[in-house]
Backbone as numpy.savetxt, mean C-alpha at the origin, in Angstrom:
# Nx Ny Nz CAx CAy CAz Cx Cy Cz
15.19 -11.10 -1.54 14.52 -10.93 -0.24 13.66 -9.69 -0.27
12.48 -9.80 0.30 11.55 -8.67 0.29 12.09 -7.54 1.13
11.95 -6.29 0.66 12.56 -5.16 1.37 11.88 -4.78 2.66
10.60 -5.14 2.83 9.89 -4.74 4.04 9.57 -3.27 4.06
9.13 -2.78 5.22 8.77 -1.37 5.34 10.02 -0.53 5.50
10.22 0.46 4.62 11.40 1.32 4.72 11.46 2.01 6.08
12.67 2.06 6.65 12.86 2.70 7.94 12.46 1.84 9.11
12.05 0.59 8.85 11.57 -0.26 9.92 12.33 -1.58 9.89
12.99 -1.93 10.98 13.80 -3.14 11.00 12.99 -4.34 11.46
11.69 -4.17 11.68 10.87 -5.28 12.15 10.79 -6.35 11.08
10.89 -7.58 11.48 10.80 -8.67 10.51 9.35 -8.99 10.22
9.12 -9.67 9.11 7.76 -10.03 8.72 7.20 -11.04 9.70
5.91 -10.87 10.02 5.29 -11.74 11.01 4.84 -13.07 10.41
4.59 -13.08 9.12 4.07 -14.28 8.49 4.99 -14.77 7.38
6.26 -14.39 7.47 7.20 -14.88 6.49 7.04 -14.21 5.15
7.65 -14.80 4.14 7.64 -14.22 2.81 7.09 -15.23 1.82
6.51 -14.71 0.77 5.96 -15.57 -0.27 6.50 -15.11 -1.60
6.94 -16.05 -2.43 7.46 -15.73 -3.75 6.37 -16.00 -4.77
6.08 -15.01 -5.62 5.07 -15.14 -6.64 5.73 -15.20 -8.01
5.21 -16.03 -8.88 5.68 -16.09 -10.25 4.48 -15.93 -11.18
4.77 -15.75 -12.45 3.70 -15.56 -13.42 2.75 -16.75 -13.39
1.46 -16.46 -13.33 0.45 -17.51 -13.34 -0.09 -17.84 -11.97
0.57 -17.39 -10.91 0.08 -17.65 -9.56 -1.02 -16.67 -9.18
-1.91 -17.10 -8.29 -3.02 -16.27 -7.84 -2.83 -15.89 -6.38
-3.00 -14.63 -6.06 -2.84 -14.16 -4.68 -3.97 -14.68 -3.82
-3.66 -14.95 -2.57 -4.62 -15.48 -1.62 -5.70 -14.45 -1.34
-6.90 -14.72 -1.84 -7.99 -13.77 -1.66 -8.43 -13.66 -0.20
-8.13 -14.68 0.57 -8.53 -14.63 1.98 -7.86 -13.50 2.72
-6.68 -13.13 2.29 -5.97 -12.02 2.94 -6.74 -10.73 2.76
-7.21 -10.50 1.54 -7.96 -9.28 1.26 -9.30 -9.26 2.02
-9.92 -10.44 2.17 -11.18 -10.50 2.91 -10.94 -10.13 4.37
-9.86 -10.65 4.92 -9.53 -10.32 6.31 -9.27 -8.82 6.46
-8.59 -8.25 5.50 -8.32 -6.81 5.53 -9.62 -6.02 5.50
-10.56 -6.45 4.63 -11.84 -5.76 4.51 -12.61 -5.80 5.81
-12.57 -6.95 6.48 -13.27 -7.09 7.74 -12.68 -6.17 8.79
-11.40 -6.05 8.81 -10.75 -5.24 9.84 -11.03 -3.76 9.66
-11.01 -3.27 8.46 -11.15 -1.84 8.24 -12.52 -1.41 7.80
-13.26 -2.32 7.14 -14.60 -2.07 6.65 -14.68 -1.08 5.51
-13.69 -0.24 5.38 -13.76 0.81 4.36 -12.56 0.82 3.42
-11.70 -0.19 3.52 -10.49 -0.15 2.68 -10.88 -0.15 1.21
-10.39 0.78 0.50 -10.72 0.89 -0.92 -9.99 -0.18 -1.72
-10.67 -0.78 -2.69 -10.06 -1.76 -3.57 -9.10 -1.06 -4.51
-7.94 -1.63 -4.70 -6.96 -1.01 -5.58 -7.47 -1.00 -7.01
-7.28 0.12 -7.68 -7.86 0.26 -9.00 -6.84 0.53 -10.08
-6.03 1.56 -9.89 -5.14 1.94 -10.97 -3.93 2.65 -10.43
-3.01 2.95 -11.29 -1.77 3.59 -10.86 -1.28 4.54 -11.93
-0.60 5.58 -11.48 0.09 6.43 -12.44 1.54 6.01 -12.48
2.24 6.38 -13.54 3.59 5.88 -13.72 4.61 6.97 -13.76
5.80 6.65 -14.21 6.88 7.59 -14.23 7.66 7.44 -15.51
8.52 8.40 -15.79 9.33 8.37 -16.99 10.77 8.12 -16.63
11.28 6.95 -16.96 12.63 6.57 -16.62 13.05 5.43 -17.53
14.21 5.51 -18.13 14.68 4.44 -19.00 15.52 3.46 -18.21
15.17 2.17 -18.16 15.97 1.19 -17.44 17.33 1.01 -18.11
18.30 0.52 -17.31 19.66 0.43 -17.82 19.78 -0.53 -18.99
18.92 -1.57 -19.03 19.05 -2.57 -20.08 18.28 -2.19 -21.34
17.60 -1.05 -21.32 16.83 -0.65 -22.49 17.71 0.12 -23.47
17.51 -0.14 -24.75 18.29 0.55 -25.77 17.72 1.93 -26.04
16.46 2.09 -25.84 15.81 3.39 -26.03 14.95 3.68 -24.81
14.44 4.92 -24.74 13.61 5.31 -23.61 12.25 4.65 -23.72
12.10 3.49 -23.11 10.85 2.74 -23.15 9.87 3.35 -22.16
8.61 3.22 -22.44 7.56 3.79 -21.60 7.49 3.04 -20.28
8.16 3.58 -19.25 8.18 2.93 -17.95 6.88 3.18 -17.20
6.11 4.17 -17.66 4.77 4.35 -17.09 4.01 3.03 -17.17
4.08 2.40 -18.31 3.38 1.13 -18.51 3.97 0.04 -17.62
5.29 0.09 -17.41 5.94 -0.92 -16.57 5.44 -0.85 -15.14
5.32 0.36 -14.62 4.84 0.53 -13.26 3.39 0.08 -13.16
2.61 0.39 -14.19 1.22 -0.05 -14.20 1.10 -1.55 -14.18
1.94 -2.24 -14.96 1.93 -3.71 -14.97 2.30 -4.26 -13.60
3.29 -3.64 -12.97 3.73 -4.10 -11.65 2.61 -3.98 -10.62
1.97 -2.81 -10.59 0.91 -2.61 -9.59 -0.32 -3.43 -9.92
-0.57 -3.64 -11.20 -1.69 -4.50 -11.60 -1.55 -5.89 -11.01
-0.32 -6.34 -10.83 -0.09 -7.69 -10.33 -0.38 -7.83 -8.84
-0.48 -6.71 -8.12 -0.76 -6.78 -6.68 -2.14 -6.24 -6.33
-2.79 -5.59 -7.28 -4.06 -4.92 -6.99 -5.25 -5.78 -7.40
-6.26 -5.73 -6.62 -7.52 -6.38 -6.99 -8.23 -5.53 -8.03
-9.00 -6.16 -8.87 -9.69 -5.43 -9.93 -10.76 -4.51 -9.34
-10.83 -3.27 -9.81 -11.77 -2.30 -9.23 -13.21 -2.55 -9.66
-14.12 -2.13 -8.81 -15.52 -2.11 -9.20 -15.79 -0.85 -10.01
-16.96 -0.80 -10.64 -17.27 0.34 -11.50 -17.29 1.67 -10.74
-17.75 1.61 -9.49 -17.87 2.85 -8.71 -16.69 3.06 -7.76
-15.63 2.29 -7.96 -14.48 2.38 -7.07 -13.71 3.67 -7.31
-13.32 4.30 -6.22 -12.51 5.51 -6.33 -11.14 5.17 -6.91
-10.51 6.12 -7.58 -9.18 5.85 -8.16 -8.17 5.47 -7.09
-7.21 4.66 -7.48 -6.13 4.31 -6.57 -5.31 5.55 -6.25
-4.89 5.66 -5.00 -4.02 6.75 -4.59 -2.61 6.19 -4.41
-1.65 6.84 -5.04 -0.26 6.44 -4.94 0.50 7.52 -4.18
1.07 7.15 -3.05 1.87 8.08 -2.26 3.34 7.79 -2.55
4.03 8.80 -3.06 5.38 8.61 -3.58 6.42 9.13 -2.59
7.40 8.29 -2.30 8.51 8.72 -1.45 9.42 9.68 -2.21
10.15 10.49 -1.47 11.13 11.36 -2.11 12.21 10.49 -2.75
12.70 10.91 -3.88 13.71 10.13 -4.60 13.15 9.31 -5.72
11.83 9.06 -5.70 11.19 8.35 -6.80 11.04 9.32 -7.97
11.36 8.91 -9.19 11.21 9.81 -10.35 9.79 10.34 -10.48
9.65 11.44 -11.17 8.36 12.10 -11.33 7.36 11.13 -11.96
6.22 10.98 -11.33 5.18 10.10 -11.84 4.31 10.81 -12.85
3.95 10.06 -13.90 3.05 10.59 -14.91 1.87 9.66 -15.05
1.08 9.84 -16.07 -0.15 9.06 -16.22 0.16 7.63 -16.62
-0.23 6.71 -15.76 -0.09 5.28 -16.03 -1.41 4.62 -15.66
-1.89 3.76 -16.50 -3.16 3.10 -16.27 -2.95 1.70 -15.72
-3.73 1.38 -14.71 -3.81 0.03 -14.18 -5.29 -0.33 -14.17
-5.61 -1.44 -14.78 -7.03 -1.80 -14.97 -7.77 -0.71 -15.73
-7.03 0.01 -16.57 -7.65 0.99 -17.45 -8.03 2.31 -16.81
-7.58 2.54 -15.57 -7.97 3.78 -14.89 -6.75 4.50 -14.35
-6.74 5.84 -14.43 -5.60 6.59 -13.89 -5.67 6.71 -12.37
-4.54 6.91 -11.79 -4.48 7.04 -10.33 -4.26 8.48 -9.91
-4.47 8.71 -8.63 -4.16 10.00 -8.02 -2.77 9.87 -7.41
-1.86 10.75 -7.82 -0.49 10.71 -7.33 -0.28 11.85 -6.35
0.29 11.54 -5.20 0.57 12.60 -4.22 1.83 12.28 -3.43
2.39 13.30 -2.85 3.57 13.14 -2.01 3.15 12.70 -0.61
4.14 12.32 0.19 3.85 11.97 1.59 3.27 13.16 2.34
3.78 14.36 2.03 3.27 15.56 2.69 1.80 15.79 2.36
1.42 15.56 1.10 0.02 15.72 0.71 -0.85 14.68 1.38
-0.39 13.44 1.43 -1.15 12.39 2.09 -1.33 12.69 3.57
-0.29 13.20 4.18 -0.35 13.56 5.60 -1.35 14.69 5.82
-1.33 15.69 4.95 -2.24 16.83 5.09 -3.69 16.40 4.92
-3.94 15.47 4.00 -5.31 15.00 3.75 -5.70 13.84 4.66
-4.75 13.35 5.45 -4.96 12.22 6.36 -5.50 11.01 5.61
-4.77 10.64 4.57 -5.11 9.47 3.75 -4.75 8.18 4.48
-5.53 7.15 4.23 -5.25 5.84 4.83 -5.14 4.74 3.79
-5.92 4.86 2.70 -5.99 3.80 1.70 -5.14 4.19 0.48
-3.95 3.66 0.39 -3.09 4.00 -0.73 -1.99 2.97 -0.90
-1.36 3.03 -2.05 -0.14 2.26 -2.30 1.03 3.21 -2.09
1.96 2.81 -1.26 3.15 3.62 -1.01 4.25 3.14 -1.93
4.69 4.00 -2.82 5.73 3.65 -3.78 7.07 4.15 -3.25
7.95 3.21 -2.90 9.20 3.57 -2.24 10.35 3.79 -3.21
10.40 3.00 -4.27 11.48 3.19 -5.25 11.13 2.48 -6.56
11.70 2.99 -7.63 11.60 2.39 -8.96 13.00 2.47 -9.57
13.65 1.32 -9.67 15.05 1.34 -10.10 15.35 0.19 -11.06
16.21 0.46 -12.05 16.64 -0.62 -12.94 17.61 -1.55 -12.24
17.48 -2.84 -12.48 18.38 -3.86 -11.94 18.75 -4.79 -13.08
19.74 -5.66 -12.89 20.09 -6.63 -13.95 18.92 -7.52 -14.34
18.01 -7.77 -13.39 16.87 -8.64 -13.68 15.73 -7.91 -14.39
15.71 -6.59 -14.30 14.62 -5.80 -14.86 14.36 -4.58 -14.00
13.21 -3.98 -14.19 12.85 -2.79 -13.43 12.19 -3.23 -12.12
12.76 -2.82 -10.99 12.26 -3.23 -9.68 11.44 -2.12 -9.06
10.20 -2.45 -8.68 9.29 -1.52 -8.01 9.11 -2.00 -6.58
9.51 -1.18 -5.62 9.34 -1.51 -4.21 8.16 -0.73 -3.66
7.24 -1.40 -3.02 5.97 -0.80 -2.63 5.55 -1.26 -1.23
4.56 -0.60 -0.70 3.90 -1.03 0.52 2.42 -0.72 0.43
1.61 -1.55 1.05 0.17 -1.30 1.15 -0.17 -1.32 2.64
0.03 -0.22 3.33 -0.11 -0.22 4.79 -1.49 -0.60 5.29
-2.52 -0.40 4.48 -3.87 -0.73 4.94 -4.03 -2.22 5.23
-3.25 -3.07 4.54 -3.35 -4.50 4.84 -2.02 -5.09 5.32
-1.05 -4.22 5.57 0.18 -4.67 6.21 1.19 -5.34 5.31
1.02 -5.23 3.99 1.94 -5.89 3.08 2.94 -4.93 2.47
4.13 -5.43 2.21 5.15 -4.69 1.48 5.93 -5.68 0.66
6.56 -5.19 -0.40 7.30 -6.12 -1.24 7.89 -5.45 -2.46
8.26 -6.26 -3.41 8.85 -5.76 -4.64 8.33 -6.56 -5.83
8.24 -5.88 -6.95 7.86 -6.51 -8.21 8.95 -6.18 -9.22
9.40 -7.18 -9.94 10.35 -6.97 -11.02 9.64 -7.20 -12.34
9.67 -6.20 -13.21 9.08 -6.33 -14.54 10.19 -6.18 -15.57
10.03 -6.85 -16.70 11.06 -6.82 -17.73 10.42 -6.64 -19.10
11.15 -6.00 -19.99 10.69 -5.77 -21.35 11.02 -7.01 -22.19
9.99 -7.66 -22.73 10.21 -8.90 -23.47 10.33 -8.70 -24.98
10.44 -7.43 -25.39 10.57 -7.14 -26.81 9.32 -6.52 -27.40
8.20 -6.74 -26.73 6.94 -6.18 -27.23 6.11 -5.53 -26.13
6.35 -5.94 -24.88 5.59 -5.38 -23.77 6.31 -5.67 -22.46
5.86 -4.96 -21.41 6.36 -5.21 -20.07 5.62 -6.40 -19.48
6.35 -7.24 -18.76 5.74 -8.41 -18.13 6.35 -8.62 -16.76
5.55 -9.14 -15.83 6.04 -9.42 -14.48 6.99 -10.61 -14.52
8.17 -10.40 -13.99 9.17 -11.47 -13.95 9.13 -12.20 -12.61
8.96 -11.45 -11.54 8.86 -12.05 -10.21 8.23 -11.06 -9.26
7.73 -11.59 -8.16 7.15 -10.76 -7.13 7.43 -11.37 -5.78
7.79 -10.55 -4.83 8.11 -11.01 -3.49 7.41 -10.11 -2.49
6.88 -10.70 -1.44 6.03 -9.94 -0.54 6.10 -10.50 0.87
5.99 -9.64 1.87 5.94 -10.08 3.26 4.88 -9.28 4.00
4.44 -9.82 5.12 3.38 -9.18 5.89 3.87 -8.83 7.29
3.54 -7.64 7.73 3.85 -7.22 9.10 2.84 -6.15 9.51
1.88 -6.54 10.35 0.90 -5.56 10.82 1.57 -4.52 11.71
2.56 -4.94 12.49 3.29 -3.98 13.33 4.10 -3.02 12.46
4.63 -3.52 11.35 5.35 -2.65 10.43 4.44 -1.60 9.81
3.21 -2.00 9.51 2.24 -1.05 8.95 1.86 0.01 9.97
1.69 -0.40 11.22 1.38 0.58 12.28 2.54 1.55 12.47
3.74 1.02 12.37 4.94 1.87 12.47 4.92 2.90 11.34
4.58 2.45 10.14 4.54 3.34 8.97 3.52 4.46 9.18
2.30 4.10 9.58 1.27 5.11 9.84 1.69 6.05 10.97
2.26 5.47 12.04 2.64 6.29 13.18 3.71 7.30 12.83
4.68 6.86 12.03 5.74 7.78 11.60 5.17 8.89 10.73
4.24 8.51 9.83 3.65 9.48 8.91 2.80 10.51 9.64
2.08 10.09 10.67 1.10 10.97 11.32 1.50 11.44 12.71
2.76 11.28 13.07 3.22 11.82 14.35 3.06 13.34 14.35
2.44 13.87 15.39 2.23 15.31 15.50 0.99 15.82 14.79
0.23 14.91 14.16 -0.99 15.31 13.44 -2.20 15.07 14.33
-3.11 16.03 14.37 -4.35 15.89 15.13 -5.41 15.29 14.21
-6.05 14.23 14.67 -7.09 13.56 13.89 -8.19 14.54 13.49
-8.62 14.45 12.24 -9.66 15.33 11.71 -10.86 14.50 11.28
-12.04 14.85 11.76 -13.26 14.11 11.45 -13.48 14.00 9.94
-13.97 12.82 9.53 -14.34 12.62 8.14 -13.21 12.20 7.22
-12.00 12.18 7.72 -10.87 11.77 6.89 -10.77 10.24 6.83
-9.96 9.76 5.90 -9.78 8.31 5.79 -9.16 7.73 7.06
-8.23 8.43 7.65 -7.61 7.93 8.87 -8.61 7.86 10.01
-9.52 8.83 10.09 -10.56 8.79 11.11 -11.50 7.61 10.86
-11.84 7.38 9.60 -12.70 6.25 9.25 -12.02 4.92 9.54
-10.73 4.85 9.25 -9.97 3.63 9.56 -9.98 3.35 11.05
-9.81 4.39 11.85 -9.78 4.27 13.30 -11.13 3.75 13.83
-12.22 4.40 13.42 -13.54 3.99 13.92 -13.95 2.62 13.38
-13.53 2.30 12.14 -13.84 0.98 11.59 -13.14 -0.11 12.38
-11.91 0.15 12.78 -11.17 -0.82 13.59 -11.85 -1.02 14.94
-12.32 0.06 15.56 -13.03 -0.05 16.84 -14.32 -0.83 16.68
-15.05 -0.60 15.57 -16.28 -1.34 15.30 -15.99 -2.83 15.15
-14.92 -3.14 14.44 -14.53 -4.54 14.24 -14.19 -5.19 15.58
-13.43 -4.49 16.40 -13.04 -5.04 17.70 -14.25 -5.27 18.60
-15.25 -4.40 18.46 -16.46 -4.56 19.26 -17.23 -5.81 18.84
-17.29 -6.07 17.55 -17.95 -7.29 17.06 -17.22 -8.53 17.57
-15.90 -8.47 17.57 -15.11 -9.59 18.08 -15.37 -9.78 19.57
-15.42 -8.68 20.30 -15.66 -8.76 21.75 -16.99 -9.40 22.05
-18.00 -9.08 21.24 -19.33 -9.64 21.44 -19.49 -11.02 20.81
-18.43 -11.50 20.15 -18.44 -12.79 19.48 -19.54 -12.88 18.42
-19.72 -11.78 17.74 -20.70 -11.73 16.66 -20.03 -12.03 15.34
-20.79 -12.57 14.37 -20.21 -12.87 13.06 -19.75 -11.60 12.36
-18.68 -11.72 11.62 -18.10 -10.58 10.91 -18.57 -10.61 9.46
-19.41 -9.67 9.06 -19.85 -9.62 7.66 -18.71 -9.16 6.75
-18.82 -9.52 5.47 -17.80 -9.09 4.51 -17.82 -7.58 4.30
-18.99 -6.98 4.41 -19.10 -5.53 4.21 -19.83 -4.91 5.39
-19.06 -4.26 6.25 -19.65 -3.57 7.39 -20.19 -2.21 6.98
-21.18 -1.71 7.71 -21.69 -0.36 7.39 -20.60 0.69 7.52
-20.74 1.76 6.77 -19.76 2.83 6.84 -19.75 3.42 8.24
-18.55 3.71 8.73 -18.42 4.23 10.08 -18.70 5.73 10.12
-18.79 6.25 11.33 -19.08 7.68 11.51 -17.92 8.56 11.06
-16.72 8.06 11.22 -15.55 8.86 10.86 -15.29 10.01 11.81
-15.88 9.93 13.01 -15.65 10.95 14.04 -14.48 10.50 14.91
-13.49 11.31 15.02 -12.27 10.95 15.74 -12.54 10.60 17.21
-12.16 9.42 17.65 -12.33 9.06 19.05 -11.42 9.86 19.98
-10.32 10.37 19.45 -9.37 11.13 20.25 -8.57 12.03 19.31
-7.62 12.73 19.85 -6.84 13.65 19.02 -5.69 12.95 18.28
-5.02 12.05 18.97 -3.83 11.41 18.41 -4.13 9.99 17.95
-3.68 9.65 16.74 -3.92 8.31 16.21 -3.18 7.27 17.05
-3.81 6.13 17.32 -3.15 5.09 18.13 -1.88 4.56 17.48
-1.76 4.64 16.16 -0.54 4.19 15.48 0.67 5.00 15.92
0.44 6.27 16.27 1.54 7.12 16.71 2.10 6.61 18.03
1.22 6.19 18.93 1.67 5.63 20.21 2.49 4.37 19.97
2.01 3.52 19.07 2.74 2.29 18.73 4.10 2.62 18.14
4.14 3.61 17.27 5.38 4.03 16.64 6.41 4.47 17.67
5.98 5.26 18.63 6.90 5.73 19.66 7.41 4.58 20.54
6.51 3.66 20.84 6.92 2.50 21.64 7.95 1.66 20.90
7.74 1.48 19.60 8.69 0.69 18.81 10.04 1.39 18.71
10.01 2.70 18.54 11.28 3.44 18.48 12.04 3.30 19.78
11.31 3.36 20.89 11.94 3.23 22.20 12.56 1.86 22.37
11.86 0.82 21.91 12.37 -0.55 22.00 13.63 -0.72 21.16
13.68 -0.07 20.02 14.82 -0.21 19.12 16.06 0.50 19.66
15.88 1.45 20.56 17.01 2.16 21.15 17.70 1.34 22.25
16.99 0.35 22.76 17.54 -0.44 23.87 18.61 -1.41 23.38
């Protein structure tokens, strides 16, 4: 079963999907995400960590395992695409250089992401050995997805054994709200751009205008001080107390 967003008991809004080797992810989901945010960065690469799985006889390069796992969920980057940003939860082993699609990622803590007001990143929640293989639990809050990938060493390389994923837009808002509670929006940051891009998208919908695949870059000027996700987060917490 997919783990969902850590710290959030909300169930997935669109159910769960099981992926196996050879399956192709629904590209329509990514198109919808692009329309909503206009600026969501395409996933490019990932850095990895050093950890020997329980079933390994020697210390195998788990950096490569994490890269293989993230490669299975990330769209291929364009030439001018910024590096993937990986936000690591506490408790995850130290991340080192791991390539996904041949490019290194930027690794940062939740505190660093909060300080820089990042919006487009892969949230890495845990990397742990299991009887089935190495399990990587992740979230991509920009498009509301979270899930797990299991990779296993086949004797010569790491390979994806299974992947499970669920979608919850409310869960993603909860995640952002929890991360940015008490933070004042700063002009020009990714979170400010995400906010204004969402407003631009909603305005197009209100006017019943066609939604292009690539909207112009937004101003990135904060409409207010507090991110709307924080309000949603507080409302959800209040509901959960009842």
